[in-house]
C-alpha positions in Angstrom: 77.9 200.3 -130.4 77.3 202.0 -127.1 74.8 204.5 -128.6 72.7 201.7 -130.1 72.8 199.8 -126.8 71.6 203.0 -125.1 68.7 203.4 -127.4 67.5 199.8 -126.8 67.9 200.2 -123.0 65.8 203.4 -123.1 63.1 201.7 -125.1 63.0 198.6 -122.8 62.7 200.8 -119.8 60.0 203.1 -121.3 57.2 200.5 -121.8 56.5 196.7 -121.5 56.2 194.7 -124.7 52.8 195.1 -126.3 50.6 192.2 -127.2 49.7 193.9 -130.5 51.1 196.5 -132.9 51.6 200.1 -132.0 49.1 202.6 -133.1 49.5 204.2 -136.5 50.7 207.8 -137.0 53.6 210.2 -137.5 56.8 208.7 -136.2 60.0 210.4 -135.0 63.0 208.0 -135.0 66.5 208.3 -133.7 69.1 206.3 -135.7 72.5 204.8 -135.0 74.3 203.0 -137.8 77.7 201.5 -138.7 79.2 202.3 -142.0 82.1 200.8 -144.0 82.8 203.0 -147.1 84.1 200.9 -150.0 84.3 201.3 -153.7 86.2 204.4 -154.8 86.5 205.5 -151.2 88.7 202.5 -150.2 91.7 203.9 -152.1 93.1 207.4 -152.0 93.2 209.3 -155.3 93.6 212.7 -156.8 91.4 213.8 -159.8 92.4 216.9 -161.8 90.7 219.5 -164.0 93.6 221.4 -165.6 95.1 223.5 -162.7 92.5 222.3 -160.1 92.9 219.2 -158.0 90.3 217.2 -156.1 91.5 214.8 -153.5 89.5 211.7 -152.3 91.0 210.1 -149.2 90.9 206.5 -148.2 87.9 206.6 -145.8 87.8 204.6 -142.6 84.7 202.8 -141.1 82.6 205.0 -138.9 79.4 205.3 -136.8 76.5 207.3 -138.3 74.0 209.3 -136.3 70.6 210.4 -137.7 67.0 211.3 -137.2 64.0 210.6 -139.3 60.4 211.8 -139.5 57.8 209.6 -141.3 54.5 207.7 -140.9 53.9 204.2 -139.6 50.9 202.3 -140.9 49.7 198.7 -140.6 51.3 197.6 -143.9 54.6 199.4 -143.4 56.2 202.8 -143.0 58.0 205.6 -144.8 60.5 208.2 -143.5 62.7 211.1 -144.5 66.0 210.8 -142.7 69.1 213.0 -142.2 72.3 211.1 -141.4 75.8 212.4 -140.6 79.1 210.7 -140.0 82.7 211.9 -139.5 85.1 209.1 -140.4 88.8 209.4 -140.4 90.8 209.1 -143.6 94.1 209.4 -145.3 95.1 211.4 -148.5 97.3 210.0 -151.2 100.3 211.9 -149.7 99.7 210.0 -146.4 98.4 213.1 -144.6 95.3 212.6 -142.4 91.9 213.6 -143.7 88.6 214.4 -142.0 85.8 213.7 -144.4 82.2 214.5 -143.4 79.2 212.7 -144.9 75.7 214.3 -145.0 72.9 212.1 -146.4 69.3 212.9 -146.9 67.2 209.8 -147.5 63.7 208.7 -148.4 63.1 205.1 -147.3 60.0 202.9 -147.2 59.5 199.7 -145.2 57.0 196.9 -146.1 56.0 194.8 -143.1 55.7 191.0 -143.4 53.6 190.4 -140.2 51.1 193.2 -139.8 48.9 192.2 -136.8 51.8 191.3 -134.5 54.1 193.4 -132.4 56.9 191.9 -134.4 57.3 193.2 -137.9 60.0 191.7 -140.2 60.5 194.2 -143.0 62.0 194.9 -146.3 63.4 198.3 -147.1 64.0 200.3 -150.2 64.9 203.9 -150.7 66.8 206.7 -152.4 69.4 209.1 -151.0 71.1 212.4 -151.6 74.7 212.1 -150.3 77.1 215.0 -149.9 80.8 214.3 -149.0 82.8 217.3 -147.7 86.6 217.0 -147.5 88.3 219.9 -145.6 91.3 221.1 -147.6 90.5 218.5 -150.2 90.7 220.9 -153.3 93.6 222.9 -154.6 93.3 225.8 -157.1 95.7 228.6 -158.0 98.0 227.9 -155.0 95.2 227.9 -152.4 93.3 225.0 -150.7 89.5 224.8 -150.4 87.0 222.3 -149.0 86.2 219.7 -151.7 82.5 218.9 -151.9 81.1 215.9 -153.8 77.4 215.6 -154.6 75.4 212.8 -156.0 72.6 210.3 -155.6 72.1 206.8 -154.3 69.8 203.8 -153.6 69.2 201.7 -150.5 68.1 198.2 -149.9 67.7 196.4 -146.6 65.8 194.1 -144.3 65.3 193.8 -140.5 62.9 193.6 -137.7 60.7 196.3 -136.1 59.2 195.6 -132.6 56.4 197.6 -131.0 57.0 198.4 -127.4 53.7 199.7 -126.0 51.4 201.9 -128.1 53.9 204.6 -128.9 57.4 203.2 -129.1 59.0 201.2 -131.9 62.5 199.8 -132.0 64.1 198.4 -135.1 67.3 196.7 -136.1 68.5 195.6 -139.5 71.0 195.6 -142.3 71.1 198.1 -145.1 73.2 198.2 -148.3 73.9 201.5 -149.9 75.2 202.3 -153.3 76.0 206.0 -154.0 77.3 207.8 -157.1 78.9 211.2 -156.9 78.3 213.3 -160.0 79.9 216.7 -159.3 83.0 218.0 -157.5 83.1 221.5 -156.1 86.0 223.5 -154.5 87.6 226.9 -155.4 85.2 227.9 -158.2 82.9 226.3 -160.6 81.8 222.7 -160.0 83.1 220.0 -162.3 81.6 216.9 -163.8 83.6 214.0 -162.3 83.3 212.1 -165.6 85.5 214.8 -167.2 88.3 214.8 -164.6 91.6 213.1 -165.1 93.5 210.6 -162.9 96.5 212.6 -161.9 97.8 215.8 -163.6 97.3 215.4 -167.4 96.6 211.7 -166.9 93.9 209.6 -168.5 90.3 210.7 -168.3 88.5 209.2 -165.2 85.5 208.6 -167.5 82.8 207.6 -164.9 81.1 208.6 -161.7 82.7 208.3 -158.3 81.2 205.3 -156.5 80.8 204.4 -152.9 79.3 201.1 -151.6 78.7 200.0 -148.0 76.8 197.7 -145.7 75.4 199.2 -142.5 74.0 197.7 -139.4 71.2 200.1 -138.2 69.3 200.5 -135.0 66.4 202.9 -134.5 64.2 204.1 -131.6 60.9 205.6 -132.8 58.1 207.5 -131.1 54.6 207.7 -132.4 53.6 211.3 -132.0 
């Protein structure tokens, strides 16, 4: 993870390790993560609604870049984060796919050691994932971008370290569980529960699920 190593190198060069915690305040953080999309994204499939088809490719592991804005206090921190990744993928007909993930998250961290420069933490949060698949929807002889929208939850743990009074670096592990509720492409959106597996096949009957475990590194600045 060259980008993560770069963030840590910049932080180490920016300030010596503080003997105590960084000051409290608004915090801007740059994020680098790994992502391995599992669940329903590990197998290519095509879901149908009468004459409209929605394709979901097998999605490959990818790196995720993001930025967050929040507040760091003595007991913990919270942040609103935007994350984006562009993993490769393969459709059911073996053609290459180029899915793009956009995620808006609200995460909170609870610090275990509050008077030290080292803060082991536990994380919990919620997310709004949007998955866009270029040329992933077909309707009346034309192709459209397929867009899947849903919600998710995050759980994680890691270590945040204060470098000087204004710089915070963090590293940890985060598990994500996302559900996609609606599919859009070429007209009105459709409830994924009501789609069928293949043309005139059995009803899918549930939400589209994605699971994943991410390694995450952050470089934060107290503003």
